[in-house]
C-alpha positions in Angstrom: 0.0 0.0 -0.2 1.7 3.5 -1.0 2.0 6.3 1.5 0.5 9.5 0.8 3.0 12.3 0.8 1.7 13.5 4.2 2.0 10.1 5.8 5.4 9.6 4.6 6.6 12.9 5.9 7.9 14.3 2.4 6.0 17.2 0.8 5.9 18.2 -2.9 8.9 17.8 -4.7 10.1 15.2 -2.4 11.7 17.4 0.3 11.5 16.3 3.8 8.6 18.1 5.7 10.2 18.9 9.0 7.4 21.3 10.3 5.5 18.4 11.7 8.6 17.1 13.6 9.0 20.6 15.0 5.4 21.1 16.3 5.4 19.1 19.2 8.9 20.6 20.8 7.2 24.2 19.6 3.8 23.4 21.4 5.7 22.3 24.5 8.1 25.2 24.5 5.2 27.6 24.1 3.0 26.0 26.6 6.3 26.1 29.2 7.0 29.6 29.0 2.9 30.6 28.8 2.4 28.6 31.9 5.7 28.5 33.8 8.0 31.3 33.2 5.4 33.9 32.8 4.7 33.8 36.6 7.8 34.4 38.6 6.4 32.6 41.5 6.0 29.3 39.6 9.2 29.9 38.1 10.6 29.6 41.2 8.8 26.8 42.5 9.5 24.8 39.3 13.6 25.8 39.4 12.9 24.1 43.3 11.5 21.3 42.2 13.8 20.5 39.2 16.8 21.2 41.5 15.7 18.4 43.9 15.0 16.2 41.0 18.4 16.7 39.3 20.1 16.4 42.7 18.0 13.2 43.7 18.5 11.2 40.4 22.3 12.2 40.4 23.3 10.7 43.6 25.6 8.0 43.0 24.7 7.6 39.4 28.0 7.3 38.2 29.0 4.8 41.1 26.1 2.7 40.1 26.7 2.5 36.2 30.2 1.5 37.1 29.1 -1.3 39.6 26.7 -2.4 36.7 29.4 -2.3 33.8 31.6 -4.1 36.5 28.7 -6.9 37.1 27.9 -7.6 33.1 31.8 -7.7 32.4 32.6 -10.2 35.3 29.4 -12.6 34.9 28.3 -12.0 31.4 25.2 -14.0 30.4 24.2 -14.7 34.1 24.0 -11.1 34.8 22.1 -10.0 32.0 19.4 -13.2 32.9 19.6 -11.8 36.7 18.2 -8.3 35.3 21.6 -6.8 35.1 20.9 -5.3 31.3 17.2 -4.0 32.6 19.0 -2.1 35.5 21.4 -0.8 32.7 18.3 0.6 31.2 16.9 2.2 34.0 20.1 3.6 35.0 20.4 4.9 31.5 17.0 6.8 31.9 17.5 7.9 34.9 20.3 10.1 33.4 18.3 11.2 30.8 16.0 12.6 33.8 18.7 14.3 35.1 19.5 15.9 32.1 15.9 17.3 31.4 15.6 18.2 35.3 18.7 20.3 34.6 17.9 21.9 31.6 14.3 22.9 33.2 16.5 24.4 36.3 18.7 26.0 34.1 15.9 27.6 32.1 14.1 28.9 35.2 17.3 30.0 36.7 17.9 32.1 33.4 14.4 33.8 33.4 14.9 34.8 37.3 18.2 36.2 36.7 16.9 38.2 33.8 13.9 39.5 36.2 16.6 40.5 38.8 19.1 42.1 36.6 16.3 44.6 34.9 16.3 48.0 35.8 13.0 49.0 37.1 
């Protein structure tokens, strides 16, 4: 069954249509700016929450990754069967959660720093 131009992601002339790919991120960014960054008190609350999430999710993350790598190298297939690979996937997901929390923290920090630095 052939795909239509819009279903395949290619527009007229065979060029890749990237507007559909950017729309969710643009919408999420606009919603974050409209809901959070426009209210200084909420920006401060989100800053604190993202700082807590970043801190809690990165505590011991490096040591756990090294221990998991050692476990997989040392015991191989047995470690995989005991859930070592699943644990590695969870640790990587925790790392990505930490990065998202850090980006949110820095965004809120930038907004509050700009507000504090403005001449009134």
